[in-house]
N, C-alpha and C positions, 0 to 999 in steps of 0.2 A: 504493500499500499504505500502510497506518495505521502510523504506528509506535506502538512499546510500548517499555514498561520493559525493560532486559535482565534476564535471569536466569542466575545462575551454578550450575552443579552440580559439587559437589565431593566424589568419594571414594563416589559411588553416590547421594548424595540432594543436594537443593535448598538452597543457602545462606539461602533465604528463612526457613524455620523454618516452624513451624505449630503446631496444636493436635496433641496426642497420640492417634493412632487405634490403641486397641489392637486391633481385629481386623486391620486391615492388619498392624500389627506381629506376631502370629500368625501370618498368611500367607506372612511372608518365609519365604526358602528358609535362612538360614543361623539364624533363631529356630526353626524345625522342627527342623533336624540338631543344633543347639546342645542342644535339648531332650532329643534322644535320647542324644545323648552324657551329659547330666547323668544320665538316669536309667540308662545302663550302667554310669557310674562308682558309683553308689549300690548297685546289684545285687552288683558286684565286691566291694568294700570291706566291704559288708554280710555277704555270704555267707561271707568268709573271718574276720570279727570274731565271726561269731553261731558257726559251725559250722569254722572254718579249724582249730583245735585240738583234739586229744583228749589221753585219758590213754593213757601207753605200758603195754603188757601186764605186769599184776603190778607196776603203780607208778601212783603220782596225779600223775607230771610231764605237764604238758601239752606236747604239741610239734604241729608244725604237720602237717597230714596231707599234706601234699606233701614226701613222703619224709623226712619229719623235718627238713626245710630251712627254719629260721627266717627266712633270708633272703629266700626264696619269698614268703612271708607277708608280709612287712615290706614288701617290695617292691611287691607287688599293694596294699597298704594305703595306701602312701604316694603310688603314682601315681593311685588311685582318690580319694583324697581331695582331692588337690591339682587334680585333673580336676574335681570336684565344684566346688569353690569358684573354678576359671578358667571353668566355664559361668556360674556365678551373676555373677562380674563382668563377663564380656562380654555378657551379657544386659543387666546395667544400662546398660552403656556402649551397647549397640546401641538401647535404648528413649532413651535422651540424645542420640544421634548425631544426628538431624536438626534439635537446638536448639543445636547447637555452629556458630557463626558464622565461626569462624576455622578456616582451610583446613588450617595446619600443625597445628593439634591434630586434626583428623580426620586426617590422615597419620600422625601418632604412635600413634593407636589402630589404624588398619588395620594398620600394619607390626607393632604387639605382637601382633596378632590373628593376621597370618600367621605370626609367629615362634613364638608360643605354639602355634597348632594344628598347624605343621608339626613340632615337636619332641615334642609328645604323641602325634601318630600314630607316631613312632618308637618312643617310650617304649611305647605299649600293644602295638605289636609285640613287642618285647623281653618284655613283661610275658606275652603269649601263648606265646612259645617257652620260657620259662622256667619257668611253671606245666605247660604240656605235656609237658615233659621230666621234671619232676620227678614228676609224676603217673604218667607210665608206669613210673617204677622202683619207685613205692609198691607195697609188699607188706604191710605193717602191718593185720592183720585187724579192728584198733580202730578205724581210720578209716571202716570201710564206712558206719555212719550218716551219715557226712557227706560220701558220694561225691556224692550230686546237689548240694549246697551246691559242692564242689569243681569238678564238671563245669559247672555253671552261671558259676562265678567264669571257667573256661577259656573257654567260649562268649562270655562277655559282653566278655571281655578282647579275643577276637577281632573281635566286632562292633564294637568302639570304634575299630579300626583306620581303616577305611573312612570312618566318620562323621568323625573328625578329620583326614582327609585330604581330604574334602569341605570342610569348613570353611576349609583350609587353601587349596584351590583358589578357593572364593567371596572370603576376602580378597585374595589375589592377582589376581583379577579386579576389584576394587573399587580395589587400588593401582594397576593399570593404567590405571584409568578418568581418575584424575588429577583435575584441574579443567579444565573445559568451560564455556568462555563460550557461552552461548545468545544472546547479546544480536543485535542487529540489524546487519548489516554494511553498508558505504557502498553496495552494490550494491541495496539495498532502498528507496533514496529514491524518493519519490514522481515520477511525470512532471513535475510543476509546481514541484518543489523542486529547486533548482540544488544541487550538492555542494559541500563547503568548496573555497575557493579554494587550487590549487597553482601552485607556480612551475614546475613540471616540466612539460615539453612534449615531442613527438617530436624535435625539433631538439635538446633539453637545455638550452633558455633560454628564459624568456618576463618579456618586461618587465613590471613592474606596469601595471595599467591608469592609474594615475594615477602622476604623477612631476613634479618640481618644473621638469623642461627640457622637459615637453611641454605644461605650463602656459601658455597666452597672455593675457595680460591682455586683459579685455573692459570696453568702456566703456559706461557706462550709456546708455540712448538719451537723445537730448535734451540731453546735456550737452556743451557744448563748452567746451574751456580758454582762459582769458582771455588776451588780446592785449597786449601792453606795448610 
C-alpha cells in the first residue's frame, strides 16, 4: 500500500481547509435549515411590528392585538430579532468554519451553536404558546384587520420550533464527531517495509539487536600482532 499524508477531520470538516465552495455551502443541511429559521424570524417580528398594534375602540391609544398584552408583542419581537441576528452570525461562522485550523476553536463554535439552537427552540415554543393563548382571548373588534398578521406570527412561531430543534440536532451530531484522525495506521505498512523496532515481545523482553556485551572484536584479515 502506498503511504500518504495523514488527514484530520474536526467536528464535521477536514482541518486541511480549502477554497470556499458556495454551492456546497448552500447544499449543507444546516445552511438550508438556518435560512428557513432566518425567514421565519423575519416573518414573526415583521408581522407584529407592522400590524401587531391597533387603536382601541373610541381611543387613539395603540395596544397589542394579542388581547392587549404588550408583553406578548414585546416577547415575540425580541425573540424574532435575536433569532434573526443569531442566524446571520452562525451563517457567517458556517462559511468560515472549514478555514479554521484550530480544533479547540471549532469545538467552541459547535458548542455555542448547540446551546443557542436548543435554547431558541424552547423560546419559540414558549412564544407560540403565549401568542396562541392571548389570541384565543382576543375580543376587540378593532383588531380584525390585523387578524391575518397575528395568525401568521403564531404559525411561523410554531414552525420555528422544529427548525431550531433540527439545528440543535445537527450541532450535537457535529459535536459527537469530535476530532477524527484519518491518518495511516501501523497495519498499513507495505510488505517490503519493516515496522518500527519495538522492544516488546510475547515473552515480555527482547534484547536489542546490537549491544556491547554481544559485540566480538574482529581482526582485520592479513594482520598479525608483532611478537616481542
